C-alpha positions in Angstrom: -27.8 13.0 -21.9 -30.1 15.2 -23.7 -33.6 13.6 -25.2 -32.2 14.9 -28.6 -29.1 13.2 -28.2 -30.7 10.5 -27.9 -33.8 10.4 -30.8 -30.9 11.6 -33.1 -29.7 8.0 -32.8 -33.2 6.2 -34.3 -34.8 3.5 -32.9 -33.1 0.7 -34.7 -30.1 0.9 -32.5 -31.8 -0.7 -29.9 -32.3 -4.0 -31.8 -29.4 -5.2 -30.2 -26.7 -4.4 -27.2 -23.8 -4.5 -29.4 -25.4 -1.4 -31.6 -26.3 0.3 -28.1 -22.8 -0.2 -27.2 -21.7 1.2 -30.2 -23.8 4.4 -29.7 -23.0 4.7 -26.1 -19.6 4.8 -27.0 -19.8 7.6 -29.1 -21.9 10.0 -26.7 -18.9 8.7 -24.0 -21.3 7.1 -21.7 -21.9 3.5 -20.6 -24.6 1.3 -22.7 -26.6 0.5 -18.8 -26.6 4.2 -19.0 -28.3 4.8 -22.0 -30.7 1.8 -21.8 -31.9 3.2 -18.2 -32.3 7.0 -19.9 -34.0 5.4 -23.2 -36.5 3.6 -20.8 -37.0 6.8 -18.4 -38.1 8.2 -21.8 -40.0 5.5 -22.9 -38.3 5.2 -26.0 -37.9 1.1 -25.0 -40.3 -0.4 -23.2 -39.6 -2.5 -20.0 -38.9 -6.1 -21.6 -36.7 -4.7 -24.3 -34.8 -2.6 -21.5 -34.5 -6.4 -19.7 -33.3 -7.6 -22.9 -30.9 -5.4 -23.6 -29.6 -5.5 -19.9 -29.0 -9.0 -20.1 -27.4 -9.4 -23.4 -25.4 -6.2 -22.5 -24.4 -7.8 -18.9 -23.3 -11.1 -20.9 -21.3 -9.3 -23.0 -19.6 -7.1 -20.3 -18.8 -10.7 -18.5 -17.2 -11.7 -21.9 -15.5 -9.1 -22.3 -13.5 -9.6 -18.8 -13.2 -12.8 -19.2 -10.8 -12.2 -22.5 -9.3 -9.6 -20.3 -8.1 -11.4 -17.8 -6.9 -14.1 -20.9 -4.9 -11.6 -21.7 -3.1 -10.9 -19.1 -2.3 -13.8 -17.5 -0.5 -14.2 -21.6 1.3 -11.3 -21.2 2.4 -12.3 -17.6 3.4 -15.6 -19.4 5.8 -13.5 -21.7 7.1 -11.3 -19.2 11.0 -12.2 -18.3 10.8 -12.6 -14.9 13.4 -9.9 -13.1 13.7 -7.7 -15.7 16.9 -6.2 -17.7 20.6 -5.5 -16.0 20.6 -1.5 -14.1 24.1 -1.9 -14.8 24.4 -2.9 -18.4 21.3 -0.3 -19.1 23.3 2.3 -17.2 26.5 1.2 -19.3 24.6 1.7 -22.4 22.7 4.8 -21.9 26.3 6.6 -20.9 28.2 4.5 -23.6 30.7 2.7 -23.2 34.1 5.3 -23.7 32.6 7.5 -21.1 31.7 5.4 -18.2 35.4 3.5 -19.0 36.8 7.5 -18.7 35.0 8.3 -15.9 36.1 5.2 -13.4 39.6 5.8 -14.7 39.7 9.3 -13.4 37.9 8.3 -10.4 40.3 5.0 -9.7 43.2 7.8 -10.6 42.3 10.2 -8.1 41.1 12.8 -10.6 37.7 13.5 -9.6 35.8 12.5 -6.4 33.5 9.6 -5.8 30.3 11.8 -5.5 31.1 13.1 -9.1 31.6 10.5 -10.9 28.4 8.6 -9.0 26.8 11.6 -10.1 28.2 11.5 -14.0 27.6 7.6 -14.3 24.5 7.7 -12.2 25.4 4.3 -10.0 26.1 4.6 -6.7 30.2 4.4 -5.6 29.2 1.0 -3.9 28.2 -0.6 -7.3 30.6 0.7 -9.1 32.1 -3.1 -8.8 29.2 -4.4 -10.8 29.3 -2.1 -13.6 33.0 -2.9 -14.3 31.8 -6.3 -14.4 29.3 -5.1 -17.1 31.8 -2.8 -18.6 35.0 -5.4 -18.4 33.6 -8.6 -18.4 
């Protein structure tokens, strides 16, 4: 990151780690990279660097805890097993189309492979699809 870009933010961003974070996001770099660069360019002193780095570490740890809590909440909300595949296929294909294809298959008017391709269901699973259709 060029010297001019870091200077352009001014020294006031090095007052708190949240201000460094905001500036680093604008540049597309991490807070830590920006702090190291500022230290190397002697824009901040070593004690200021240490203080900001510790604040950034603490902020990051809190962020990880919040993300873990969100993940746990999302897992609790999820239903186990997901939706019924055959019901989804029935809704995608429409009930009338599905019934027409199955009737043509059972009547011998179309082959099993064609019916399977049209309905996107394996032939040996037609009974489960019919259970959703008529059940």
